[in-house]
Kinemage of the C-alpha trace (Angstrom):
@kinemage 1
@onewidth
@group {chain A} dominant
@subgroup {mainchain}
@vectorlist {calphas} color= white
{ca unk a 1} P 62.609 57.562 22.178
{ca unk a 2} L 59.876 59.489 24.258
{ca unk a 3} L 57.464 61.600 22.174
{ca unk a 4} L 58.312 65.311 21.480
{ca unk a 5} L 56.868 68.009 19.449
{ca unk a 6} L 54.676 71.023 19.507
{ca unk a 7} L 50.936 71.056 18.793
{ca unk a 8} L 50.739 74.531 19.333
{ca unk a 9} L 53.250 75.450 16.425
{ca unk a 10} L 51.436 73.209 14.155
{ca unk a 11} L 47.877 74.848 14.849
{ca unk a 12} L 49.606 78.186 14.875
{ca unk a 13} L 50.935 77.576 10.872
{ca unk a 14} L 47.393 76.352 9.966
{ca unk a 15} L 45.416 79.244 11.489
{ca unk a 16} L 47.914 81.939 10.068
{ca unk a 17} L 47.542 80.184 6.559
{ca unk a 18} L 50.910 79.145 6.126
{ca unk a 19} L 49.867 75.179 5.812
{ca unk a 20} L 47.280 75.175 3.115
{ca unk a 21} L 44.166 73.846 3.925
{ca unk a 22} L 41.804 71.248 1.968
{ca unk a 23} L 38.498 69.784 2.503
{ca unk a 24} L 38.355 66.349 4.337
{ca unk a 25} L 36.300 63.964 2.509
{ca unk a 26} L 34.426 62.688 5.427
{ca unk a 27} L 33.509 65.712 6.550
{ca unk a 28} L 33.744 68.582 4.351
{ca unk a 29} L 35.905 70.379 6.878
{ca unk a 30} L 39.025 72.323 6.999
{ca unk a 31} L 42.005 69.989 7.274
{ca unk a 32} L 45.708 69.558 6.441
{ca unk a 33} L 47.753 66.716 5.540
{ca unk a 34} L 50.074 65.692 8.400
{ca unk a 35} L 53.580 65.011 7.525
{ca unk a 36} L 54.816 63.009 10.862
{ca unk a 37} L 53.334 61.580 13.484
{ca unk a 38} L 53.718 64.860 15.342
{ca unk a 39} L 51.575 66.794 12.876
{ca unk a 40} L 49.073 63.704 13.094
{ca unk a 41} L 48.309 64.021 16.732
{ca unk a 42} L 47.939 67.907 16.165
{ca unk a 43} L 45.519 67.372 13.430
{ca unk a 44} L 43.540 64.645 15.464
{ca unk a 45} L 43.226 67.416 18.289
{ca unk a 46} L 42.288 69.742 15.340
{ca unk a 47} L 39.449 67.867 14.426
{ca unk a 48} L 37.915 65.867 17.224
{ca unk a 49} L 39.293 68.098 20.028
{ca unk a 50} L 40.635 66.252 23.205
{ca unk a 51} L 39.649 63.584 25.914
{ca unk a 52} L 40.576 62.918 29.416
{ca unk a 53} L 41.414 59.325 29.955
{ca unk a 54} L 39.718 57.706 33.044
{ca unk a 55} L 42.380 55.425 34.891
{ca unk a 56} L 41.465 53.293 37.733
{ca unk a 57} L 45.222 53.628 38.803
{ca unk a 58} L 46.198 56.652 41.147
{ca unk a 59} L 50.117 56.114 41.717
{ca unk a 60} L 53.349 54.877 40.402
{ca unk a 61} L 54.676 51.505 41.497
{ca unk a 62} L 57.257 51.391 43.879
{ca unk a 63} L 60.376 49.524 43.247
{ca unk a 64} L 61.055 46.311 44.703
{ca unk a 65} L 63.071 43.154 44.488
{ca unk a 66} L 61.212 40.143 43.538
{ca unk a 67} L 62.483 36.933 44.769
{ca unk a 68} L 61.194 34.338 42.445
{ca unk a 69} L 63.135 30.880 41.558
{ca unk a 70} L 65.912 31.210 38.879
{ca unk a 71} L 64.502 29.990 35.647
{ca unk a 72} L 66.223 28.911 32.513
{ca unk a 73} L 65.389 27.856 28.711
{ca unk a 74} L 64.490 28.550 24.966
{ca unk a 75} L 61.666 30.711 23.677
{ca unk a 76} L 61.134 30.074 20.037
{ca unk a 77} L 60.536 33.504 18.295
{ca unk a 78} L 59.027 34.761 15.161
{ca unk a 79} L 59.622 37.685 12.880
{ca unk a 80} L 57.120 40.243 11.409
{ca unk a 81} L 56.798 43.879 10.573
{ca unk a 82} L 60.493 44.211 10.874
{ca unk a 83} L 60.909 43.041 14.364
{ca unk a 84} L 61.387 39.830 16.555
{ca unk a 85} L 58.175 38.380 18.117
{ca unk a 86} L 57.420 36.170 21.164
{ca unk a 87} L 54.197 34.811 21.911
{ca unk a 88} L 53.664 34.581 25.801
{ca unk a 89} L 50.504 33.823 27.851
{ca unk a 90} L 49.605 35.359 31.106
{ca unk a 91} L 47.946 33.840 33.971
{ca unk a 92} L 47.359 30.956 35.950
{ca unk a 93} L 45.976 29.211 34.151
{ca unk a 94} L 47.494 30.659 31.002
{ca unk a 95} L 45.404 32.635 28.857
{ca unk a 96} L 45.618 32.979 24.804
{ca unk a 97} L 48.943 33.732 23.131
{ca unk a 98} L 49.980 37.216 22.374
{ca unk a 99} L 51.745 38.308 19.627
{ca unk a 100} L 54.296 40.471 21.187
{ca unk a 101} L 57.843 41.970 20.181
{ca unk a 102} L 61.001 40.501 21.917
{ca unk a 103} L 62.171 44.001 22.618
{ca unk a 104} L 66.336 44.500 23.953
{ca unk a 105} L 65.819 47.986 23.603
{ca unk a 106} L 63.251 48.419 26.394
{ca unk a 107} L 62.809 47.227 30.096
{ca unk a 108} L 58.899 46.863 30.408
{ca unk a 109} L 56.711 43.924 29.356
{ca unk a 110} L 52.912 44.747 28.573
{ca unk a 111} L 49.872 43.429 27.193
{ca unk a 112} L 47.023 44.949 25.724
{ca unk a 113} L 43.623 44.226 27.180
{ca unk a 114} L 40.309 42.938 25.521
{ca unk a 115} L 38.935 47.024 25.620
{ca unk a 116} L 42.178 48.678 24.577
{ca unk a 117} L 41.225 51.766 23.189
{ca unk a 118} L 43.160 53.681 20.482
{ca unk a 119} L 43.879 57.651 21.226
{ca unk a 120} L 46.059 60.126 19.518
{ca unk a 121} L 49.517 60.636 20.373
{ca unk a 122} L 50.086 61.607 23.979
{ca unk a 123} L 52.843 62.441 26.494
{ca unk a 124} L 53.340 59.269 28.577
{ca unk a 125} L 55.280 61.109 31.274
{ca unk a 126} L 51.977 63.197 32.058
{ca unk a 127} L 49.658 59.886 32.423
{ca unk a 128} L 47.049 59.850 34.271
{ca unk a 129} L 46.605 63.704 34.275
{ca unk a 130} L 47.019 64.015 30.790
{ca unk a 131} L 44.312 65.125 27.945
{ca unk a 132} L 44.721 62.838 24.907
{ca unk a 133} L 43.815 63.332 21.227
{ca unk a 134} L 40.422 61.768 20.550
{ca unk a 135} L 40.280 59.922 16.966
{ca unk a 136} L 36.622 60.284 17.204
{ca unk a 137} L 36.227 56.855 15.853
{ca unk a 138} L 36.348 54.638 19.252
{ca unk a 139} L 38.698 51.949 17.323
{ca unk a 140} L 40.011 49.029 19.657
{ca unk a 141} L 43.451 47.875 19.660
{ca unk a 142} L 44.752 44.770 17.907
{ca unk a 143} L 42.481 42.013 19.508
{ca unk a 144} L 43.706 39.754 16.487
{ca unk a 145} L 47.122 40.099 18.480
{ca unk a 146} L 45.838 38.537 21.169
{ca unk a 147} L 45.175 40.081 24.581
{ca unk a 148} L 44.900 39.732 28.714
{ca unk a 149} L 42.242 40.676 30.911
{ca unk a 150} L 43.304 41.481 34.624
{ca unk a 151} L 41.998 43.084 37.686
{ca unk a 152} L 42.804 46.792 37.908
{ca unk a 153} L 45.171 48.059 40.444
{ca unk a 154} L 45.791 51.339 41.984
{ca unk a 155} L 49.609 51.628 40.134
{ca unk a 156} L 49.479 53.311 36.803
{ca unk a 157} L 51.819 52.127 33.911
{ca unk a 158} L 52.676 54.163 30.758
{ca unk a 159} L 55.750 54.093 28.468
{ca unk a 160} L 56.758 56.083 25.558
{ca unk a 161} L 58.230 54.839 21.948
{ca unk a 162} L 59.200 56.201 18.865
{ca unk a 163} L 57.401 59.569 18.076
{ca unk a 164} L 54.181 59.586 19.877
{ca unk a 165} L 53.785 55.923 20.280
{ca unk a 166} L 52.727 55.776 23.668
{ca unk a 167} L 50.655 53.353 25.807
{ca unk a 168} L 48.829 53.876 29.412
{ca unk a 169} L 47.254 51.414 31.663
{ca unk a 170} L 47.826 49.876 35.166
{ca unk a 171} L 50.707 47.506 36.814
{ca unk a 172} L 49.627 44.047 38.007
{ca unk a 173} L 51.833 41.079 38.949
{ca unk a 174} L 51.032 38.001 36.955
{ca unk a 175} L 52.234 34.687 35.616
{ca unk a 176} L 53.925 35.109 32.668
{ca unk a 177} L 54.627 31.963 30.158
{ca unk a 178} L 57.097 31.814 27.088
{ca unk a 179} L 57.239 28.250 25.963
{ca unk a 180} L 58.320 26.149 28.561
{ca unk a 181} L 59.712 29.201 30.784
{ca unk a 182} L 57.273 30.493 33.430
{ca unk a 183} L 57.813 32.857 35.804
{ca unk a 184} L 55.945 35.649 38.302
{ca unk a 185} L 56.375 39.078 36.909
{ca unk a 186} L 54.910 42.787 37.210
{ca unk a 187} L 53.475 43.579 33.789
{ca unk a 188} L 51.931 46.774 32.344
{ca unk a 189} L 48.373 46.053 31.279
{ca unk a 190} L 47.424 48.569 28.516
{ca unk a 191} L 44.247 50.141 28.566
{ca unk a 192} L 44.914 53.088 25.909
{ca unk a 193} L 47.434 52.718 22.980
{ca unk a 194} L 48.404 55.576 20.895
{ca unk a 195} L 47.200 55.131 17.131
{ca unk a 196} L 50.712 55.278 15.656
{ca unk a 197} L 51.472 52.026 17.315
{ca unk a 198} L 48.768 50.321 15.375
{ca unk a 199} L 51.229 50.530 12.213
{ca unk a 200} L 53.688 47.938 14.280
{ca unk a 201} L 50.780 45.492 14.746
{ca unk a 202} L 51.673 44.306 18.499
{ca unk a 203} L 49.666 42.946 21.330
{ca unk a 204} L 52.574 43.794 23.755
{ca unk a 205} L 56.383 43.609 24.259
{ca unk a 206} L 58.340 41.398 26.752
{ca unk a 207} L 60.920 43.909 27.601
{ca unk a 208} L 64.508 42.676 27.596
{ca unk a 209} L 66.438 45.872 28.282
{ca unk a 210} L 68.583 46.955 31.246
{ca unk a 211} L 66.743 47.713 34.530
{ca unk a 212} L 66.608 51.551 35.492
{ca unk a 213} L 66.942 52.752 38.685
{ca unk a 214} L 63.253 53.593 39.169
{ca unk a 215} L 62.167 50.665 37.074
{ca unk a 216} L 58.473 49.628 37.422
{ca unk a 217} L 59.006 46.177 35.816
{ca unk a 218} L 61.561 43.413 36.421
{ca unk a 219} L 63.367 41.203 34.256
{ca unk a 220} L 62.617 37.205 34.131
{ca unk a 221} L 64.069 35.824 37.141
{ca unk a 222} L 66.825 34.023 35.472
{ca unk a 223} L 68.458 37.498 34.590
{ca unk a 224} L 68.594 38.473 38.502
{ca unk a 225} L 71.156 35.763 39.574
{ca unk a 226} L 74.998 35.680 39.240
{ca unk a 227} L 76.260 34.272 35.969
{ca unk a 228} L 73.001 34.714 33.990
{ca unk a 229} L 72.860 35.610 30.283
{ca unk a 230} L 70.677 35.468 27.472
{ca unk a 231} L 71.232 34.657 23.594
{ca unk a 232} L 69.222 35.670 20.376
{ca unk a 233} L 69.196 33.992 17.194
{ca unk a 234} L 66.833 35.807 14.493
{ca unk a 235} L 67.609 34.559 11.534
{ca unk a 236} L 66.642 36.764 8.346
{ca unk a 237} L 62.859 35.810 7.452
{ca unk a 238} L 62.925 36.312 3.659
{ca unk a 239} L 66.156 36.437 1.858
{ca unk a 240} L 67.918 39.813 0.806
{ca unk a 241} L 64.803 41.518 2.241
{ca unk a 242} L 65.767 42.984 5.499
{ca unk a 243} L 62.744 43.886 7.598
{ca unk a 244} L 60.511 41.869 5.428
{ca unk a 245} L 58.747 38.822 5.448
{ca unk a 246} L 56.186 36.824 8.119
{ca unk a 247} L 57.851 33.981 9.910
{ca unk a 248} L 56.434 32.541 12.844
{ca unk a 249} L 57.069 29.325 14.834
{ca unk a 250} L 55.290 26.110 14.907
{ca unk a 251} L 53.983 26.658 18.670
{ca unk a 252} L 52.336 29.671 17.986
{ca unk a 253} L 50.567 29.048 14.483
{ca unk a 254} L 50.016 24.986 15.366
{ca unk a 255} L 51.035 24.266 11.958
{ca unk a 256} L 54.542 22.751 10.178
{ca unk a 257} L 57.195 25.538 10.152
{ca unk a 258} L 60.926 25.704 9.883
{ca unk a 259} L 61.703 29.433 11.195
{ca unk a 260} L 64.650 28.764 13.769
{ca unk a 261} L 64.629 31.976 15.688
{ca unk a 262} L 65.075 31.613 19.429
{ca unk a 263} L 65.998 33.688 22.574
{ca unk a 264} L 67.341 31.391 25.198
{ca unk a 265} L 67.668 32.330 29.065
{ca unk a 266} L 71.078 30.923 30.083
{ca unk a 267} L 71.513 28.665 27.523
{ca unk a 268} L 73.469 29.105 24.112
{ca unk a 269} L 72.173 26.458 21.494
{ca unk a 270} L 73.369 26.097 17.923
{ca unk a 271} L 72.071 29.119 15.788
{ca unk a 272} L 71.261 29.091 12.036
{ca unk a 273} L 72.819 32.420 11.225
{ca unk a 274} L 76.142 31.407 8.946
{ca unk a 275} L 79.192 30.852 10.765
{ca unk a 276} L 77.948 31.669 14.158
{ca unk a 277} L 79.571 28.700 16.208
{ca unk a 278} L 82.035 30.811 17.929
{ca unk a 279} L 81.534 33.730 20.287
{ca unk a 280} L 83.632 36.787 20.276
{ca unk a 281} L 83.448 39.093 23.269
{ca unk a 282} L 82.765 42.571 22.386
{ca unk a 283} L 83.832 43.814 25.633
{ca unk a 284} L 82.049 45.815 28.639
{ca unk a 285} L 78.710 47.482 27.863
{ca unk a 286} L 78.093 51.146 28.774
{ca unk a 287} L 75.924 51.515 31.933
{ca unk a 288} L 74.755 55.261 31.589
{ca unk a 289} L 71.046 54.677 29.788
{ca unk a 290} L 68.763 51.682 29.761
{ca unk a 291} L 69.917 50.207 26.719
{ca unk a 292} L 72.393 47.680 26.012
{ca unk a 293} L 75.215 50.031 24.461
{ca unk a 294} L 78.678 49.393 23.281
{ca unk a 295} L 81.367 51.776 22.551
{ca unk a 296} L 81.384 52.864 18.852
{ca unk a 297} L 84.648 54.094 17.631
{ca unk a 298} L 84.143 54.504 13.735
{ca unk a 299} L 81.889 53.665 10.733
{ca unk a 300} L 83.141 52.831 7.370
{ca unk a 301} L 81.681 51.453 3.922
{ca unk a 302} L 83.881 48.653 2.163
{ca unk a 303} L 83.397 47.493 -1.462
{ca unk a 304} L 84.318 44.238 -2.771
{ca unk a 305} L 88.233 45.303 -3.542
{ca unk a 306} L 88.649 45.923 -0.140
{ca unk a 307} L 88.432 50.148 -0.673
{ca unk a 308} L 87.124 51.684 2.074
{ca unk a 309} L 85.474 55.432 2.823
{ca unk a 310} L 84.835 56.807 6.251
{ca unk a 311} L 81.246 57.746 7.480
{ca unk a 312} L 82.374 58.710 11.202
{ca unk a 313} L 84.773 58.650 13.872
{ca unk a 314} L 85.131 59.326 17.452
{ca unk a 315} L 83.847 57.813 20.524
{ca unk a 316} L 80.083 57.115 20.717
{ca unk a 317} L 77.742 54.454 21.603
{ca unk a 318} L 75.701 51.866 19.326
{ca unk a 319} L 72.710 50.298 21.074
{ca unk a 320} L 71.649 46.861 20.100
{ca unk a 321} L 67.710 46.964 20.038
{ca unk a 322} L 65.559 43.735 18.475
{ca unk a 323} L 62.670 46.208 18.784
{ca unk a 324} L 63.847 48.622 16.189
{ca unk a 325} L 63.258 47.167 12.552
{ca unk a 326} L 66.502 48.079 10.841
{ca unk a 327} L 69.660 50.607 11.388
{ca unk a 328} L 68.960 53.912 12.775
{ca unk a 329} L 71.205 56.483 12.680
{ca unk a 330} L 71.173 60.562 13.153
{ca unk a 331} L 70.002 62.730 9.856
{ca unk a 332} L 73.730 63.620 9.109
{ca unk a 333} L 74.887 60.301 9.363
{ca unk a 334} L 72.312 59.023 7.121
{ca unk a 335} L 73.450 61.879 4.593
{ca unk a 336} L 77.146 60.572 4.760
{ca unk a 337} L 76.008 57.106 4.036
{ca unk a 338} L 73.848 57.708 1.274
{ca unk a 339} L 76.152 60.491 -0.489
{ca unk a 340} L 79.178 58.028 -0.220
{ca unk a 341} L 77.045 55.223 -1.986
{ca unk a 342} L 75.617 57.505 -4.457
{ca unk a 343} L 78.930 58.844 -5.579
{ca unk a 344} L 80.320 54.895 -5.727
{ca unk a 345} L 77.369 53.826 -7.899
{ca unk a 346} L 78.076 56.762 -10.032
{ca unk a 347} L 81.251 55.559 -10.805
{ca unk a 348} L 79.606 52.307 -11.774
{ca unk a 349} L 77.050 53.814 -14.134
{ca unk a 350} L 74.203 53.954 -11.859
{ca unk a 351} L 72.330 56.955 -10.747
{ca unk a 352} L 70.421 56.943 -7.194
{ca unk a 353} L 67.558 58.583 -5.827
{ca unk a 354} L 66.388 59.348 -2.356
{ca unk a 355} L 62.851 59.164 -0.909
{ca unk a 356} L 61.304 59.799 2.408
{ca unk a 357} L 58.694 57.807 4.366
{ca unk a 358} L 58.264 56.276 7.956
{ca unk a 359} L 59.096 53.003 9.587
{ca unk a 360} L 57.829 52.178 12.937
{ca unk a 361} L 56.578 55.975 13.744
{ca unk a 362} L 60.427 57.195 12.725
{ca unk a 363} L 61.285 58.953 9.777
{ca unk a 364} L 63.527 56.814 7.211
{ca unk a 365} L 64.776 57.331 3.834
{ca unk a 366} L 65.355 55.103 0.860
{ca unk a 367} L 68.188 55.137 -1.463
{ca unk a 368} L 66.982 53.287 -4.560
{ca unk a 369} L 69.871 52.234 -7.350
{ca unk a 370} L 67.945 50.991 -10.513
{ca unk a 371} L 70.301 48.734 -12.190
{ca unk a 372} L 72.398 47.887 -9.144
{ca unk a 373} L 72.780 44.532 -7.890
{ca unk a 374} L 73.131 43.505 -4.097
{ca unk a 375} L 76.605 42.627 -4.775
{ca unk a 376} L 77.054 46.142 -5.956
{ca unk a 377} L 76.723 47.828 -2.566
{ca unk a 378} L 79.297 48.145 0.005
{ca unk a 379} L 79.658 46.284 3.533
{ca unk a 380} L 79.084 47.996 6.506
{ca unk a 381} L 81.575 48.218 8.926
{ca unk a 382} L 81.646 49.093 12.615
{ca unk a 383} L 84.123 49.084 15.285
{ca unk a 384} L 82.025 48.521 17.959
{ca unk a 385} L 83.776 47.784 21.568
{ca unk a 386} L 86.850 45.327 20.875
{ca unk a 387} L 85.485 44.035 17.672
{ca unk a 388} L 85.029 44.807 14.131
{ca unk a 389} L 81.485 43.943 12.791
{ca unk a 390} L 80.615 43.620 8.686
{ca unk a 391} L 77.406 43.759 7.834
{ca unk a 392} L 76.925 42.013 4.553
{ca unk a 393} L 74.839 43.902 1.965
{ca unk a 394} L 72.189 41.074 1.856
{ca unk a 395} L 71.099 41.842 5.388
{ca unk a 396} L 70.757 45.763 4.611
{ca unk a 397} L 70.027 45.608 0.796
{ca unk a 398} L 66.537 45.174 -0.744
{ca unk a 399} L 65.856 43.448 -4.089
{ca unk a 400} L 63.618 45.697 -5.928
{ca unk a 401} L 62.015 43.382 -8.132
{ca unk a 402} L 62.400 45.841 -11.163
{ca unk a 403} L 66.203 44.995 -11.735
{ca unk a 404} L 67.204 47.431 -9.077
{ca unk a 405} L 68.202 47.405 -5.416
{ca unk a 406} L 67.376 49.662 -2.489
{ca unk a 407} L 68.442 50.577 1.178
{ca unk a 408} L 66.236 52.153 3.695
{ca unk a 409} L 67.513 53.403 6.897
{ca unk a 410} L 65.915 54.611 10.050
{ca unk a 411} L 66.882 57.950 11.298
{ca unk a 412} L 66.034 60.522 14.267
{ca unk a 413} L 67.816 63.173 15.991
{ca unk a 414} L 69.168 60.444 18.858
{ca unk a 415} L 68.813 61.447 22.715
{ca unk a 416} L 71.583 63.015 24.335
{ca unk a 417} L 73.497 59.448 25.312
{ca unk a 418} L 75.783 59.501 22.953
{ca unk a 419} L 74.200 57.488 20.633
{ca unk a 420} L 75.154 57.506 17.000
{ca unk a 421} L 73.617 54.311 15.958
{ca unk a 422} L 70.587 51.707 16.716
{ca unk a 423} L 71.555 48.304 15.552
{ca unk a 424} L 67.599 46.870 15.308
{ca unk a 425} L 66.483 43.555 14.178
{ca unk a 426} L 68.119 43.635 10.654
{ca unk a 427} L 71.429 43.768 12.471
{ca unk a 428} L 70.338 40.395 14.446
{ca unk a 429} L 69.394 38.849 11.359
{ca unk a 430} L 73.682 38.814 10.856
{ca unk a 431} L 74.959 37.969 14.148
{ca unk a 432} L 74.278 35.719 16.695
{ca unk a 433} L 74.028 37.671 19.948
{ca unk a 434} L 74.771 36.877 23.737
{ca unk a 435} L 74.078 39.465 26.471
{ca unk a 436} L 75.776 38.441 30.014
{ca unk a 437} L 73.879 40.437 32.447
{ca unk a 438} L 75.867 39.566 35.536
{ca unk a 439} L 79.299 40.370 33.704
{ca unk a 440} L 78.065 43.596 31.631
{ca unk a 441} L 79.528 41.980 28.610
{ca unk a 442} L 78.023 41.716 25.234
{ca unk a 443} L 79.201 38.481 22.514
{ca unk a 444} L 78.761 38.094 18.905
{ca unk a 445} L 79.125 35.211 16.634
{ca unk a 446} L 78.574 35.329 12.904
{ca unk a 447} L 80.742 35.332 9.313
{ca unk a 448} L 81.323 39.304 10.001
{ca unk a 449} L 82.790 39.090 13.520
{ca unk a 450} L 86.469 40.095 13.913
{ca unk a 451} L 88.480 40.818 16.918
{ca unk a 452} L 90.324 44.313 16.803
């Protein structure tokens, strides 16, 4: 989702006294506490002013069709900060591995430079003319995540993720190396990263979303030939702790390990997710947005006795996005889910409470139920395409460690695409997924997949 919000409105509230001021400990100047990423951007602007970037690029890259040979093969994945991880290297000969996100929710592939600079939240659409909020501390990006130095080009690159999580740099055609898979592709080389991106701890993204008409990147070549597909196997890293844990494959750590996550171009090896040996087609994907989407007709909560409550009905959409950590819904749907669960828990003698926070620069809410076990929570049931998907509570609910459990949901006013839900990495933990690019069809395998 692109950056949105009004810096001017926040500053007006501050100047009118509607937002209380306090003393900033580092400077003694008047300051206010940011409530979200948009306000954080405004406050950076208020305290430090703006700066104009100094890009080497001058124009948007023209769309072209590359003719590199078809490739196929398995790529090991890891899991950290709630999302799938992949470890490309760039150039010929290859440089260092870059700790990146394997992202089915975006189409761009990019990597940070060793001199990547952290700035305040900015509108990626305006790059390279935009004025950027200056953080004032000259902070560099995630150098410990890996980086790549390329020769600057005249073609500009910029992308926006979440609320204000923008990046900018230039486009370069480079050799991309993913395990034993290697291909040539246009990538973004990032000189500037919004400060909110630091929370995700990534050095880059390998974008696996659908191409747009004005695409400035391309898929790996294996996905541009007839009959091609890719599969994603992303087992839960830390049992009964959705979005938690740090699991890396031996190919990245150079140490023994047993995490079995992978993506496979043109292949479908056995996946360690339970009961994932048989594919079930979810039907044709929707093609109106740069997301892998399926029709969504209903959401329900179902308890262990088979009793269910309807959360939402009506034809909308579900987007499969391995770059989103959890399940993300619109605020009203979140309220409906939490109310239904709270009422159900109350009948069991458990009183739940809700708290707010942020996950990946998106608002998130947590429903905490002291004394409730994971098995006390309902199963989340989705009618998606031509299948029924049942998400077991162990892939949604976390053991709090104090005799209680909680469920965290990301939520945002989802864009005008008909989306009512984004199925993030927590979803992939439950299901083995296959995306057929040429046939425009999605498949799932796992113990919670049923044909409608």
